[in-house]
TORKOL-4160 file (C-alpha; in steps of 0.2 Angstrom, whole numbers, padded with zeros to 4 digits, m for minus):
423
<pt num="1" X="m0057" Y="m0536" Z="m0212"/>
<pt num="2" X="m0070" Y="m0522" Z="m0216"/>
<pt num="3" X="m0064" Y="m0509" Z="m0228"/>
<pt num="4" X="m0074" Y="m0493" Z="m0230"/>
<pt num="5" X="m0072" Y="m0476" Z="m0239"/>
<pt num="6" X="m0068" Y="m0465" Z="m0224"/>
<pt num="7" X="m0064" Y="m0464" Z="m0205"/>
<pt num="8" X="m0081" Y="m0456" Z="m0202"/>
<pt num="9" X="m0089" Y="m0471" Z="m0210"/>
<pt num="10" X="m0079" Y="m0483" Z="m0201"/>
<pt num="11" X="m0083" Y="m0475" Z="m0184"/>
<pt num="12" X="m0101" Y="m0478" Z="m0188"/>
<pt num="13" X="m0098" Y="m0496" Z="m0192"/>
<pt num="14" X="m0087" Y="m0498" Z="m0176"/>
<pt num="15" X="m0103" Y="m0494" Z="m0166"/>
<pt num="16" X="m0114" Y="m0505" Z="m0176"/>
<pt num="17" X="m0104" Y="m0522" Z="m0177"/>
<pt num="18" X="m0104" Y="m0526" Z="m0158"/>
<pt num="19" X="m0123" Y="m0525" Z="m0158"/>
<pt num="20" X="m0123" Y="m0539" Z="m0172"/>
<pt num="21" X="m0111" Y="m0550" Z="m0162"/>
<pt num="22" X="m0096" Y="m0546" Z="m0172"/>
<pt num="23" X="m0080" Y="m0544" Z="m0162"/>
<pt num="24" X="m0065" Y="m0552" Z="m0171"/>
<pt num="25" X="m0065" Y="m0538" Z="m0185"/>
<pt num="26" X="m0052" Y="m0526" Z="m0191"/>
<pt num="27" X="m0060" Y="m0510" Z="m0197"/>
<pt num="28" X="m0050" Y="m0500" Z="m0209"/>
<pt num="29" X="m0053" Y="m0485" Z="m0220"/>
<pt num="30" X="m0044" Y="m0484" Z="m0237"/>
<pt num="31" X="m0031" Y="m0473" Z="m0229"/>
<pt num="32" X="m0028" Y="m0485" Z="m0215"/>
<pt num="33" X="m0027" Y="m0502" Z="m0223"/>
<pt num="34" X="m0008" Y="m0502" Z="m0222"/>
<pt num="35" X="m0002" Y="m0506" Z="m0204"/>
<pt num="36" X="0006" Y="m0491" Z="m0195"/>
<pt num="37" X="m0001" Y="m0478" Z="m0209"/>
<pt num="38" X="m0016" Y="m0466" Z="m0207"/>
<pt num="39" X="m0020" Y="m0454" Z="m0221"/>
<pt num="40" X="m0036" Y="m0443" Z="m0221"/>
<pt num="41" X="m0033" Y="m0431" Z="m0235"/>
<pt num="42" X="m0038" Y="m0434" Z="m0253"/>
<pt num="43" X="m0029" Y="m0427" Z="m0268"/>
<pt num="44" X="m0037" Y="m0416" Z="m0280"/>
<pt num="45" X="m0047" Y="m0427" Z="m0293"/>
<pt num="46" X="m0034" Y="m0425" Z="m0307"/>
<pt num="47" X="m0020" Y="m0431" Z="m0296"/>
<pt num="48" X="m0030" Y="m0445" Z="m0288"/>
<pt num="49" X="m0034" Y="m0452" Z="m0306"/>
<pt num="50" X="m0015" Y="m0453" Z="m0309"/>
<pt num="51" X="m0010" Y="m0461" Z="m0293"/>
<pt num="52" X="m0025" Y="m0473" Z="m0293"/>
<pt num="53" X="m0022" Y="m0479" Z="m0311"/>
<pt num="54" X="m0015" Y="m0497" Z="m0314"/>
<pt num="55" X="m0001" Y="m0488" Z="m0324"/>
<pt num="56" X="0007" Y="m0483" Z="m0307"/>
<pt num="57" X="0011" Y="m0502" Z="m0304"/>
<pt num="58" X="0023" Y="m0502" Z="m0318"/>
<pt num="59" X="0030" Y="m0485" Z="m0313"/>
<pt num="60" X="0033" Y="m0492" Z="m0295"/>
<pt num="61" X="0040" Y="m0508" Z="m0301"/>
<pt num="62" X="0054" Y="m0499" Z="m0311"/>
<pt num="63" X="0057" Y="m0487" Z="m0297"/>
<pt num="64" X="0060" Y="m0502" Z="m0285"/>
<pt num="65" X="0074" Y="m0508" Z="m0295"/>
<pt num="66" X="0083" Y="m0491" Z="m0296"/>
<pt num="67" X="0099" Y="m0487" Z="m0288"/>
<pt num="68" X="0097" Y="m0477" Z="m0272"/>
<pt num="69" X="0100" Y="m0458" Z="m0276"/>
<pt num="70" X="0117" Y="m0453" Z="m0270"/>
<pt num="71" X="0124" Y="m0471" Z="m0268"/>
<pt num="72" X="0142" Y="m0474" Z="m0274"/>
<pt num="73" X="0144" Y="m0480" Z="m0292"/>
<pt num="74" X="0161" Y="m0489" Z="m0291"/>
<pt num="75" X="0174" Y="m0496" Z="m0280"/>
<pt num="76" X="0192" Y="m0501" Z="m0281"/>
<pt num="77" X="0205" Y="m0509" Z="m0270"/>
<pt num="78" X="0223" Y="m0516" Z="m0272"/>
<pt num="79" X="0225" Y="m0534" Z="m0266"/>
<pt num="80" X="0242" Y="m0543" Z="m0268"/>
<pt num="81" X="0248" Y="m0536" Z="m0285"/>
<pt num="82" X="0230" Y="m0534" Z="m0292"/>
<pt num="83" X="0219" Y="m0519" Z="m0293"/>
<pt num="84" X="0201" Y="m0525" Z="m0291"/>
<pt num="85" X="0187" Y="m0514" Z="m0298"/>
<pt num="86" X="0169" Y="m0514" Z="m0296"/>
<pt num="87" X="0164" Y="m0503" Z="m0310"/>
<pt num="88" X="0147" Y="m0498" Z="m0317"/>
<pt num="89" X="0146" Y="m0513" Z="m0328"/>
<pt num="90" X="0151" Y="m0525" Z="m0315"/>
<pt num="91" X="0139" Y="m0518" Z="m0302"/>
<pt num="92" X="0125" Y="m0518" Z="m0315"/>
<pt num="93" X="0128" Y="m0537" Z="m0317"/>
<pt num="94" X="0128" Y="m0540" Z="m0299"/>
<pt num="95" X="0112" Y="m0529" Z="m0297"/>
<pt num="96" X="0103" Y="m0539" Z="m0310"/>
<pt num="97" X="0109" Y="m0556" Z="m0302"/>
<pt num="98" X="0103" Y="m0550" Z="m0285"/>
<pt num="99" X="0086" Y="m0543" Z="m0291"/>
<pt num="100" X="0083" Y="m0560" Z="m0300"/>
<pt num="101" X="0083" Y="m0569" Z="m0283"/>
<pt num="102" X="0068" Y="m0560" Z="m0276"/>
<pt num="103" X="0063" Y="m0544" Z="m0266"/>
<pt num="104" X="0077" Y="m0531" Z="m0265"/>
<pt num="105" X="0078" Y="m0529" Z="m0246"/>
<pt num="106" X="0078" Y="m0548" Z="m0244"/>
<pt num="107" X="0094" Y="m0548" Z="m0254"/>
<pt num="108" X="0104" Y="m0539" Z="m0240"/>
<pt num="109" X="0112" Y="m0554" Z="m0234"/>
<pt num="110" X="0119" Y="m0558" Z="m0251"/>
<pt num="111" X="0126" Y="m0542" Z="m0256"/>
<pt num="112" X="0143" Y="m0543" Z="m0249"/>
<pt num="113" X="0145" Y="m0561" Z="m0255"/>
<pt num="114" X="0140" Y="m0556" Z="m0273"/>
<pt num="115" X="0152" Y="m0541" Z="m0273"/>
<pt num="116" X="0166" Y="m0551" Z="m0265"/>
<pt num="117" X="0163" Y="m0565" Z="m0278"/>
<pt num="118" X="0164" Y="m0552" Z="m0292"/>
<pt num="119" X="0181" Y="m0546" Z="m0285"/>
<pt num="120" X="0188" Y="m0563" Z="m0282"/>
<pt num="121" X="0186" Y="m0567" Z="m0301"/>
<pt num="122" X="0198" Y="m0553" Z="m0304"/>
<pt num="123" X="0212" Y="m0560" Z="m0293"/>
<pt num="124" X="0225" Y="m0566" Z="m0305"/>
<pt num="125" X="0242" Y="m0565" Z="m0296"/>
<pt num="126" X="0250" Y="m0580" Z="m0288"/>
<pt num="127" X="0251" Y="m0572" Z="m0271"/>
<pt num="128" X="0233" Y="m0567" Z="m0271"/>
<pt num="129" X="0227" Y="m0584" Z="m0277"/>
<pt num="130" X="0238" Y="m0593" Z="m0265"/>
<pt num="131" X="0230" Y="m0585" Z="m0250"/>
<pt num="132" X="0214" Y="m0593" Z="m0256"/>
<pt num="133" X="0196" Y="m0588" Z="m0257"/>
<pt num="134" X="0191" Y="m0590" Z="m0238"/>
<pt num="135" X="0206" Y="m0578" Z="m0233"/>
<pt num="136" X="0200" Y="m0566" Z="m0247"/>
<pt num="137" X="0183" Y="m0565" Z="m0240"/>
<pt num="138" X="0190" Y="m0562" Z="m0222"/>
<pt num="139" X="0202" Y="m0549" Z="m0229"/>
<pt num="140" X="0187" Y="m0539" Z="m0238"/>
<pt num="141" X="0176" Y="m0540" Z="m0223"/>
<pt num="142" X="0190" Y="m0533" Z="m0213"/>
<pt num="143" X="0192" Y="m0519" Z="m0225"/>
<pt num="144" X="0182" Y="m0504" Z="m0219"/>
<pt num="145" X="0182" Y="m0495" Z="m0236"/>
<pt num="146" X="0174" Y="m0511" Z="m0244"/>
<pt num="147" X="0161" Y="m0513" Z="m0230"/>
<pt num="148" X="0156" Y="m0495" Z="m0231"/>
<pt num="149" X="0154" Y="m0496" Z="m0250"/>
<pt num="150" X="0143" Y="m0511" Z="m0249"/>
<pt num="151" X="0132" Y="m0504" Z="m0236"/>
<pt num="152" X="0130" Y="m0488" Z="m0246"/>
<pt num="153" X="0128" Y="m0496" Z="m0262"/>
<pt num="154" X="0114" Y="m0508" Z="m0257"/>
<pt num="155" X="0106" Y="m0500" Z="m0241"/>
<pt num="156" X="0090" Y="m0506" Z="m0233"/>
<pt num="157" X="0076" Y="m0496" Z="m0241"/>
<pt num="158" X="0059" Y="m0491" Z="m0234"/>
<pt num="159" X="0044" Y="m0489" Z="m0245"/>
<pt num="160" X="0042" Y="m0471" Z="m0238"/>
<pt num="161" X="0060" Y="m0466" Z="m0243"/>
<pt num="162" X="0058" Y="m0474" Z="m0261"/>
<pt num="163" X="0041" Y="m0465" Z="m0264"/>
<pt num="164" X="0049" Y="m0449" Z="m0259"/>
<pt num="165" X="0062" Y="m0451" Z="m0273"/>
<pt num="166" X="0048" Y="m0447" Z="m0285"/>
<pt num="167" X="0048" Y="m0429" Z="m0280"/>
<pt num="168" X="0063" Y="m0427" Z="m0292"/>
<pt num="169" X="0056" Y="m0423" Z="m0309"/>
<pt num="170" X="0070" Y="m0431" Z="m0318"/>
<pt num="171" X="0070" Y="m0447" Z="m0309"/>
<pt num="172" X="0051" Y="m0448" Z="m0311"/>
<pt num="173" X="0053" Y="m0445" Z="m0330"/>
<pt num="174" X="0065" Y="m0460" Z="m0331"/>
<pt num="175" X="0054" Y="m0472" Z="m0322"/>
<pt num="176" X="0038" Y="m0466" Z="m0330"/>
<pt num="177" X="0045" Y="m0473" Z="m0347"/>
<pt num="178" X="0029" Y="m0469" Z="m0357"/>
<pt num="179" X="0017" Y="m0474" Z="m0344"/>
<pt num="180" X="0013" Y="m0456" Z="m0338"/>
<pt num="181" X="0012" Y="m0441" Z="m0349"/>
<pt num="182" X="0022" Y="m0425" Z="m0345"/>
<pt num="183" X="0007" Y="m0417" Z="m0338"/>
<pt num="184" X="0003" Y="m0432" Z="m0327"/>
<pt num="185" X="0021" Y="m0431" Z="m0321"/>
<pt num="186" X="0020" Y="m0413" Z="m0317"/>
<pt num="187" X="0004" Y="m0416" Z="m0307"/>
<pt num="188" X="0012" Y="m0429" Z="m0297"/>
<pt num="189" X="0028" Y="m0419" Z="m0293"/>
<pt num="190" X="0018" Y="m0404" Z="m0288"/>
<pt num="191" X="0007" Y="m0415" Z="m0277"/>
<pt num="192" X="0021" Y="m0423" Z="m0267"/>
<pt num="193" X="0032" Y="m0407" Z="m0266"/>
<pt num="194" X="0017" Y="m0397" Z="m0259"/>
<pt num="195" X="0011" Y="m0410" Z="m0246"/>
<pt num="196" X="0028" Y="m0412" Z="m0237"/>
<pt num="197" X="0029" Y="m0428" Z="m0228"/>
<pt num="198" X="0010" Y="m0430" Z="m0226"/>
<pt num="199" X="0003" Y="m0444" Z="m0236"/>
<pt num="200" X="m0014" Y="m0443" Z="m0245"/>
<pt num="201" X="m0027" Y="m0457" Z="m0245"/>
<pt num="202" X="m0021" Y="m0460" Z="m0263"/>
<pt num="203" X="m0003" Y="m0462" Z="m0258"/>
<pt num="204" X="m0007" Y="m0477" Z="m0247"/>
<pt num="205" X="m0009" Y="m0490" Z="m0260"/>
<pt num="206" X="0007" Y="m0483" Z="m0268"/>
<pt num="207" X="0016" Y="m0486" Z="m0252"/>
<pt num="208" X="0009" Y="m0503" Z="m0250"/>
<pt num="209" X="0015" Y="m0507" Z="m0268"/>
<pt num="210" X="0032" Y="m0502" Z="m0264"/>
<pt num="211" X="0033" Y="m0511" Z="m0248"/>
<pt num="212" X="0028" Y="m0527" Z="m0257"/>
<pt num="213" X="0041" Y="m0524" Z="m0271"/>
<pt num="214" X="0055" Y="m0520" Z="m0259"/>
<pt num="215" X="0051" Y="m0533" Z="m0246"/>
<pt num="216" X="0054" Y="m0532" Z="m0228"/>
<pt num="217" X="0072" Y="m0530" Z="m0221"/>
<pt num="218" X="0077" Y="m0547" Z="m0215"/>
<pt num="219" X="0079" Y="m0549" Z="m0196"/>
<pt num="220" X="0096" Y="m0554" Z="m0189"/>
<pt num="221" X="0098" Y="m0572" Z="m0186"/>
<pt num="222" X="0104" Y="m0581" Z="m0171"/>
<pt num="223" X="0121" Y="m0580" Z="m0178"/>
<pt num="224" X="0120" Y="m0561" Z="m0181"/>
<pt num="225" X="0136" Y="m0558" Z="m0170"/>
<pt num="226" X="0146" Y="m0568" Z="m0183"/>
<pt num="227" X="0147" Y="m0558" Z="m0199"/>
<pt num="228" X="0147" Y="m0574" Z="m0210"/>
<pt num="229" X="0138" Y="m0590" Z="m0210"/>
<pt num="230" X="0141" Y="m0604" Z="m0222"/>
<pt num="231" X="0130" Y="m0604" Z="m0237"/>
<pt num="232" X="0129" Y="m0616" Z="m0252"/>
<pt num="233" X="0138" Y="m0608" Z="m0267"/>
<pt num="234" X="0144" Y="m0593" Z="m0258"/>
<pt num="235" X="0144" Y="m0582" Z="m0243"/>
<pt num="236" X="0129" Y="m0576" Z="m0233"/>
<pt num="237" X="0132" Y="m0559" Z="m0224"/>
<pt num="238" X="0119" Y="m0558" Z="m0210"/>
<pt num="239" X="0122" Y="m0540" Z="m0207"/>
<pt num="240" X="0133" Y="m0527" Z="m0214"/>
<pt num="241" X="0138" Y="m0511" Z="m0205"/>
<pt num="242" X="0149" Y="m0496" Z="m0209"/>
<pt num="243" X="0165" Y="m0492" Z="m0200"/>
<pt num="244" X="0156" Y="m0477" Z="m0191"/>
<pt num="245" X="0142" Y="m0488" Z="m0186"/>
<pt num="246" X="0154" Y="m0500" Z="m0178"/>
<pt num="247" X="0163" Y="m0487" Z="m0169"/>
<pt num="248" X="0149" Y="m0476" Z="m0162"/>
<pt num="249" X="0134" Y="m0488" Z="m0161"/>
<pt num="250" X="0133" Y="m0496" Z="m0144"/>
<pt num="251" X="0126" Y="m0512" Z="m0151"/>
<pt num="252" X="0136" Y="m0512" Z="m0166"/>
<pt num="253" X="0120" Y="m0512" Z="m0177"/>
<pt num="254" X="0117" Y="m0500" Z="m0191"/>
<pt num="255" X="0099" Y="m0502" Z="m0190"/>
<pt num="256" X="0085" Y="m0511" Z="m0182"/>
<pt num="257" X="0076" Y="m0522" Z="m0195"/>
<pt num="258" X="0057" Y="m0522" Z="m0193"/>
<pt num="259" X="0049" Y="m0539" Z="m0190"/>
<pt num="260" X="0034" Y="m0546" Z="m0199"/>
<pt num="261" X="0030" Y="m0550" Z="m0217"/>
<pt num="262" X="0024" Y="m0541" Z="m0232"/>
<pt num="263" X="0012" Y="m0554" Z="m0234"/>
<pt num="264" X="m0003" Y="m0548" Z="m0225"/>
<pt num="265" X="m0015" Y="m0562" Z="m0230"/>
<pt num="266" X="m0021" Y="m0565" Z="m0212"/>
<pt num="267" X="m0040" Y="m0563" Z="m0214"/>
<pt num="268" X="m0053" Y="m0576" Z="m0216"/>
<pt num="269" X="m0065" Y="m0564" Z="m0224"/>
<pt num="270" X="m0064" Y="m0547" Z="m0232"/>
<pt num="271" X="m0078" Y="m0535" Z="m0234"/>
<pt num="272" X="m0077" Y="m0520" Z="m0245"/>
<pt num="273" X="m0091" Y="m0507" Z="m0244"/>
<pt num="274" X="m0093" Y="m0493" Z="m0257"/>
<pt num="275" X="m0082" Y="m0504" Z="m0268"/>
<pt num="276" X="m0087" Y="m0495" Z="m0284"/>
<pt num="277" X="m0076" Y="m0480" Z="m0279"/>
<pt num="278" X="m0060" Y="m0491" Z="m0277"/>
<pt num="279" X="m0046" Y="m0487" Z="m0289"/>
<pt num="280" X="m0035" Y="m0500" Z="m0297"/>
<pt num="281" X="m0021" Y="m0497" Z="m0285"/>
<pt num="282" X="m0033" Y="m0498" Z="m0270"/>
<pt num="283" X="m0039" Y="m0515" Z="m0277"/>
<pt num="284" X="m0021" Y="m0521" Z="m0277"/>
<pt num="285" X="m0018" Y="m0515" Z="m0259"/>
<pt num="286" X="m0034" Y="m0523" Z="m0253"/>
<pt num="287" X="m0032" Y="m0539" Z="m0263"/>
<pt num="288" X="m0015" Y="m0543" Z="m0254"/>
<pt num="289" X="m0025" Y="m0544" Z="m0238"/>
<pt num="290" X="m0037" Y="m0558" Z="m0244"/>
<pt num="291" X="m0028" Y="m0569" Z="m0256"/>
<pt num="292" X="m0035" Y="m0585" Z="m0247"/>
<pt num="293" X="m0050" Y="m0576" Z="m0239"/>
<pt num="294" X="m0069" Y="m0576" Z="m0244"/>
<pt num="295" X="m0075" Y="m0559" Z="m0249"/>
<pt num="296" X="m0091" Y="m0548" Z="m0249"/>
<pt num="297" X="m0090" Y="m0534" Z="m0261"/>
<pt num="298" X="m0104" Y="m0521" Z="m0259"/>
<pt num="299" X="m0106" Y="m0507" Z="m0272"/>
<pt num="300" X="m0116" Y="m0499" Z="m0285"/>
<pt num="301" X="m0107" Y="m0496" Z="m0302"/>
<pt num="302" X="m0119" Y="m0483" Z="m0307"/>
<pt num="303" X="m0112" Y="m0472" Z="m0292"/>
<pt num="304" X="m0093" Y="m0475" Z="m0296"/>
<pt num="305" X="m0082" Y="m0460" Z="m0294"/>
<pt num="306" X="m0068" Y="m0469" Z="m0304"/>
<pt num="307" X="m0067" Y="m0463" Z="m0322"/>
<pt num="308" X="m0061" Y="m0479" Z="m0330"/>
<pt num="309" X="m0073" Y="m0493" Z="m0325"/>
<pt num="310" X="m0065" Y="m0506" Z="m0335"/>
<pt num="311" X="m0048" Y="m0503" Z="m0327"/>
<pt num="312" X="m0056" Y="m0504" Z="m0310"/>
<pt num="313" X="m0066" Y="m0520" Z="m0315"/>
<pt num="314" X="m0050" Y="m0528" Z="m0321"/>
<pt num="315" X="m0041" Y="m0524" Z="m0305"/>
<pt num="316" X="m0055" Y="m0531" Z="m0294"/>
<pt num="317" X="m0055" Y="m0547" Z="m0304"/>
<pt num="318" X="m0036" Y="m0549" Z="m0301"/>
<pt num="319" X="m0039" Y="m0545" Z="m0282"/>
<pt num="320" X="m0052" Y="m0559" Z="m0281"/>
<pt num="321" X="m0040" Y="m0571" Z="m0291"/>
<pt num="322" X="m0054" Y="m0580" Z="m0301"/>
<pt num="323" X="m0064" Y="m0584" Z="m0286"/>
<pt num="324" X="m0082" Y="m0590" Z="m0290"/>
<pt num="325" X="m0093" Y="m0575" Z="m0289"/>
<pt num="326" X="m0111" Y="m0575" Z="m0283"/>
<pt num="327" X="m0120" Y="m0559" Z="m0287"/>
<pt num="328" X="m0135" Y="m0553" Z="m0276"/>
<pt num="329" X="m0147" Y="m0539" Z="m0279"/>
<pt num="330" X="m0151" Y="m0528" Z="m0264"/>
<pt num="331" X="m0169" Y="m0525" Z="m0268"/>
<pt num="332" X="m0174" Y="m0513" Z="m0253"/>
<pt num="333" X="m0168" Y="m0495" Z="m0250"/>
<pt num="334" X="m0169" Y="m0490" Z="m0231"/>
<pt num="335" X="m0157" Y="m0475" Z="m0233"/>
<pt num="336" X="m0167" Y="m0461" Z="m0241"/>
<pt num="337" X="m0185" Y="m0457" Z="m0244"/>
<pt num="338" X="m0195" Y="m0462" Z="m0259"/>
<pt num="339" X="m0196" Y="m0444" Z="m0265"/>
<pt num="340" X="m0177" Y="m0442" Z="m0266"/>
<pt num="341" X="m0175" Y="m0459" Z="m0273"/>
<pt num="342" X="m0188" Y="m0456" Z="m0287"/>
<pt num="343" X="m0178" Y="m0440" Z="m0292"/>
<pt num="344" X="m0162" Y="m0450" Z="m0292"/>
<pt num="345" X="m0170" Y="m0464" Z="m0303"/>
<pt num="346" X="m0176" Y="m0452" Z="m0315"/>
<pt num="347" X="m0159" Y="m0444" Z="m0317"/>
<pt num="348" X="m0151" Y="m0461" Z="m0320"/>
<pt num="349" X="m0163" Y="m0465" Z="m0333"/>
<pt num="350" X="m0161" Y="m0448" Z="m0341"/>
<pt num="351" X="m0142" Y="m0449" Z="m0343"/>
<pt num="352" X="m0142" Y="m0467" Z="m0347"/>
<pt num="353" X="m0134" Y="m0475" Z="m0332"/>
<pt num="354" X="m0136" Y="m0494" Z="m0330"/>
<pt num="355" X="m0142" Y="m0492" Z="m0312"/>
<pt num="356" X="m0148" Y="m0506" Z="m0301"/>
<pt num="357" X="m0163" Y="m0498" Z="m0292"/>
<pt num="358" X="m0170" Y="m0505" Z="m0277"/>
<pt num="359" X="m0187" Y="m0500" Z="m0269"/>
<pt num="360" X="m0187" Y="m0486" Z="m0256"/>
<pt num="361" X="m0198" Y="m0491" Z="m0241"/>
<pt num="362" X="m0201" Y="m0474" Z="m0232"/>
<pt num="363" X="m0208" Y="m0458" Z="m0238"/>
<pt num="364" X="m0208" Y="m0440" Z="m0231"/>
<pt num="365" X="m0221" Y="m0432" Z="m0242"/>
<pt num="366" X="m0208" Y="m0419" Z="m0246"/>
<pt num="367" X="m0203" Y="m0418" Z="m0264"/>
<pt num="368" X="m0185" Y="m0411" Z="m0269"/>
<pt num="369" X="m0183" Y="m0394" Z="m0276"/>
<pt num="370" X="m0172" Y="m0391" Z="m0291"/>
<pt num="371" X="m0164" Y="m0374" Z="m0294"/>
<pt num="372" X="m0158" Y="m0371" Z="m0312"/>
<pt num="373" X="m0151" Y="m0356" Z="m0321"/>
<pt num="374" X="m0143" Y="m0349" Z="m0305"/>
<pt num="375" X="m0132" Y="m0334" Z="m0309"/>
<pt num="376" X="m0124" Y="m0333" Z="m0292"/>
<pt num="377" X="m0120" Y="m0350" Z="m0285"/>
<pt num="378" X="m0112" Y="m0344" Z="m0269"/>
<pt num="379" X="m0127" Y="m0333" Z="m0264"/>
<pt num="380" X="m0140" Y="m0347" Z="m0269"/>
<pt num="381" X="m0130" Y="m0360" Z="m0259"/>
<pt num="382" X="m0130" Y="m0348" Z="m0243"/>
<pt num="383" X="m0148" Y="m0345" Z="m0245"/>
<pt num="384" X="m0154" Y="m0363" Z="m0247"/>
<pt num="385" X="m0143" Y="m0369" Z="m0233"/>
<pt num="386" X="m0148" Y="m0355" Z="m0221"/>
<pt num="387" X="m0167" Y="m0358" Z="m0225"/>
<pt num="388" X="m0165" Y="m0377" Z="m0222"/>
<pt num="389" X="m0156" Y="m0375" Z="m0206"/>
<pt num="390" X="m0169" Y="m0364" Z="m0199"/>
<pt num="391" X="m0183" Y="m0376" Z="m0203"/>
<pt num="392" X="m0176" Y="m0393" Z="m0198"/>
<pt num="393" X="m0169" Y="m0402" Z="m0183"/>
<pt num="394" X="m0153" Y="m0411" Z="m0184"/>
<pt num="395" X="m0140" Y="m0411" Z="m0198"/>
<pt num="396" X="m0140" Y="m0403" Z="m0215"/>
<pt num="397" X="m0129" Y="m0412" Z="m0227"/>
<pt num="398" X="m0121" Y="m0402" Z="m0242"/>
<pt num="399" X="m0115" Y="m0413" Z="m0256"/>
<pt num="400" X="m0102" Y="m0406" Z="m0268"/>
<pt num="401" X="m0089" Y="m0412" Z="m0279"/>
<pt num="402" X="m0072" Y="m0415" Z="m0271"/>
<pt num="403" X="m0064" Y="m0401" Z="m0280"/>
<pt num="404" X="m0077" Y="m0388" Z="m0273"/>
<pt num="405" X="m0076" Y="m0393" Z="m0255"/>
<pt num="406" X="m0065" Y="m0378" Z="m0250"/>
<pt num="407" X="m0076" Y="m0366" Z="m0260"/>
<pt num="408" X="m0092" Y="m0371" Z="m0252"/>
<pt num="409" X="m0084" Y="m0371" Z="m0235"/>
<pt num="410" X="m0078" Y="m0353" Z="m0238"/>
<pt num="411" X="m0095" Y="m0348" Z="m0244"/>
<pt num="412" X="m0103" Y="m0354" Z="m0229"/>
<pt num="413" X="m0090" Y="m0348" Z="m0217"/>
<pt num="414" X="m0088" Y="m0365" Z="m0209"/>
<pt num="415" X="m0075" Y="m0367" Z="m0196"/>
<pt num="416" X="m0066" Y="m0384" Z="m0196"/>
<pt num="417" X="m0074" Y="m0389" Z="m0180"/>
<pt num="418" X="m0092" Y="m0386" Z="m0186"/>
<pt num="419" X="m0093" Y="m0399" Z="m0199"/>
<pt num="420" X="m0087" Y="m0417" Z="m0205"/>
<pt num="421" X="m0083" Y="m0421" Z="m0222"/>
<pt num="422" X="m0089" Y="m0437" Z="m0229"/>
<pt num="423" X="m0080" Y="m0444" Z="m0244"/>
């Protein structure tokens, strides 16, 4: 697995690798690491910092244990002189019991059995007890009202759906629980509300985190046509459908569970380029793909765009899971000229960056020009770019902070099909 910062970067790598004899390689940008997901848009830096923070792991863990919005909160039924109730307290105990057994979606086969067991303990009448527990189970599973309740109370959940819950400010505040400030919560709600269903690159690790926390929906077993299979200590409901599903669905199935596992550890080696820019949540996402793999991590901490270096370092260490680290210094710079590199090195020394500086091997004889004291940044940018474009062949690259991309594009009158944005 080769992970890089952008689709543009990965398209370049895709052209290079075959010439090096590498063919069994999965190439993914940070917006494509999760199978079936492709995101190309970055959030604004202030929003990206919140979504990428390790604190989001705690927020999402609490979110994954929440009751689905709009799900029923109680159920009651009369059974041979007994009124059986699943009130909020009883349902809370059943929820905690199920959550304690593993990933939420993987408990789907146990939901009906746990609810039925909670109701069976309330059966006190002689007529009810005489019928016996097996008959009670059959009676409940033949009760459309109960089946509909169980299916609505514990539905199979997708990571996309659960992430969308956070558009609700009150729900977000309840799971933030001190992990996020009110301003950070406001930024997140605004981000998700304005983007519609489109994911940002920073949303992808959140989606992966939820996918891991929720677990995949179990596929039906060979005995799926029988609602019940024997299980030690209780009932194992293979699949639960509502009355309307059974009436109108041709197959009698309410949903088609996806196949595959949330454990994506299928790679022998993981290579991460521009690793200094990965957020803690991105390290958690990439780390799941290489738990037993060997790794190559390439990056320059002095160029990191992540504001809290210690937080990212801790997340990287967790992703590597105490693997023995062999550090190497890249001593030769082939990328840019000695003139540009000398300018960068002087800047690093001036501002106190702990930069690991290799030696540039090519020279153009053209020193960089520094403009300071510019009053009209828009006019100066247009003038410099126009001058360069008239004097050089090839491509002129304009490097700006992420927050200024739209401004500079507007200043230069660039149409979307005339440029590519490198992140």
